[in-house]
C-alpha positions as CSV (number, residue, x, y, z in Angstrom):
1,X,98.4,77.4,97.4
2,X,98.5,80.5,99.7
3,X,100.6,82.4,97.2
4,X,98.1,81.6,94.4
5,X,95.0,82.6,96.5
6,X,96.7,85.9,97.7
7,X,98.0,86.8,94.3
8,X,95.2,85.5,92.2
9,X,92.5,87.3,90.4
10,X,90.1,87.5,93.3
11,X,90.1,90.5,95.7
12,X,91.6,89.7,99.1
13,X,88.5,91.2,100.7
14,X,86.3,88.6,98.8
15,X,88.6,85.8,99.9
16,X,88.5,86.9,103.6
17,X,84.6,87.3,103.4
18,X,84.3,83.8,102.1
19,X,86.7,82.4,104.7
20,X,84.8,84.3,107.4
21,X,81.5,82.8,106.2
22,X,83.2,79.4,106.3
23,X,84.2,80.0,109.9
24,X,80.6,80.9,110.7
25,X,79.1,78.0,109.1
26,X,81.2,75.5,111.0
27,X,80.7,77.4,114.2
28,X,84.3,78.1,115.0
29,X,85.2,81.2,117.0
30,X,88.9,81.1,116.1
31,X,88.4,81.2,112.3
32,X,85.5,83.9,112.7
33,X,87.6,86.2,114.8
34,X,90.7,85.7,112.6
35,X,88.9,86.5,109.4
36,X,87.0,89.4,111.0
37,X,90.3,90.8,112.2
38,X,91.9,90.6,108.7
39,X,88.9,92.3,107.2
40,X,89.1,95.1,109.8
41,X,92.8,95.6,109.2
42,X,91.8,95.9,105.4
43,X,89.4,98.7,106.4
44,X,86.1,96.8,106.1
45,X,83.1,98.4,107.9
46,X,81.5,96.9,110.9
47,X,78.2,96.8,108.9
48,X,79.8,94.5,106.3
49,X,81.3,92.3,108.9
50,X,78.1,92.0,110.9
51,X,76.1,91.2,107.8
52,X,78.2,88.3,106.4
53,X,76.0,85.8,108.2
54,X,72.9,87.3,106.7
55,X,74.4,88.4,103.4
56,X,71.4,87.4,101.2
57,X,69.3,90.4,102.4
58,X,72.1,92.7,103.2
59,X,72.7,95.7,100.9
60,X,76.5,95.7,101.6
61,X,77.9,93.2,99.1
62,X,78.6,93.2,95.4
63,X,77.0,90.6,93.1
64,X,80.4,89.0,92.7
65,X,80.8,88.8,96.5
66,X,77.3,87.3,96.9
67,X,78.0,84.5,94.5
68,X,81.3,83.8,96.3
69,X,79.4,83.6,99.7
70,X,76.7,81.4,98.1
71,X,79.4,79.1,96.7
72,X,81.1,78.6,100.1
73,X,77.7,77.9,101.7
74,X,77.0,75.3,99.0
75,X,80.3,73.6,99.6
76,X,80.0,73.4,103.4
77,X,76.2,72.8,103.7
78,X,74.9,69.3,103.2
79,X,72.3,69.0,100.4
80,X,69.4,66.5,100.6
81,X,69.8,65.9,96.9
82,X,73.5,65.2,97.3
83,X,74.6,67.8,94.8
84,X,76.0,70.8,96.6
85,X,77.1,73.1,93.8
86,X,74.5,73.1,91.1
87,X,75.2,73.9,87.5
88,X,73.1,77.1,88.0
89,X,75.3,78.2,90.8
90,X,78.4,77.4,88.9
91,X,77.0,79.4,85.9
92,X,76.3,82.4,88.2
93,X,79.8,82.2,89.5
94,X,81.2,82.0,86.0
95,X,79.2,85.2,85.2
96,X,81.3,87.1,87.6
97,X,84.7,85.3,87.5
98,X,86.8,84.1,84.6
99,X,88.4,80.6,84.7
100,X,91.5,81.8,86.6
101,X,89.4,83.7,89.2
102,X,87.0,80.8,89.7
103,X,89.9,78.5,90.3
104,X,91.4,81.0,92.7
105,X,88.1,81.2,94.5
106,X,87.9,77.3,94.6
107,X,91.4,77.3,96.1
108,X,90.5,79.9,98.7
109,X,87.5,77.7,99.8
110,X,89.7,74.5,99.8
111,X,92.3,76.4,101.9
112,X,89.9,77.3,104.6
113,X,88.5,73.7,104.5
114,X,92.0,72.5,105.2
115,X,92.1,74.5,108.4
116,X,88.7,73.7,109.6
117,X,89.7,70.4,111.2
118,X,92.7,72.0,112.8
119,X,90.5,74.7,114.3
120,X,87.8,72.2,115.5
121,X,90.2,69.6,116.9
122,X,93.1,71.7,118.2
123,X,90.9,74.5,119.4
124,X,93.3,77.5,118.9
125,X,92.7,80.4,121.3
126,X,91.5,83.5,119.5
127,X,93.9,86.5,119.7
128,X,96.9,84.4,120.8
129,X,100.0,84.5,118.6
130,X,100.6,81.5,116.3
131,X,102.5,78.7,118.0
132,X,101.1,79.8,121.4
133,X,97.5,79.6,120.7
134,X,96.6,75.9,121.0
135,X,94.8,74.4,124.0
136,X,95.9,70.8,123.0
């Protein structure tokens, strides 16, 4: 799955922004710092990084990035109606991404969702190398 996500039809920056937003939504420092670091290494500005949590009114994101951020929020935020991803949201995403790209984005969200329990239960220490970063 990682190979598909990294070599799919979605810019890596968009994937990292989505995964950063997921880390913020679940309140996990490790995921937030990890994704922020990857975005910094890719040359992202501090303004964009700081504005991910308030992306709706920030001028730093493309329409395609905005719909990707909206999609990850819909997936990770409970909805009183039960439906998280409305047909209207799906249609907006499909306006920016073809079928392959939309599936790549879906896999990028599922990939971070796989790591959320690991991050919340094992509590990895931010900044430590893999394999040496777990408290438990």
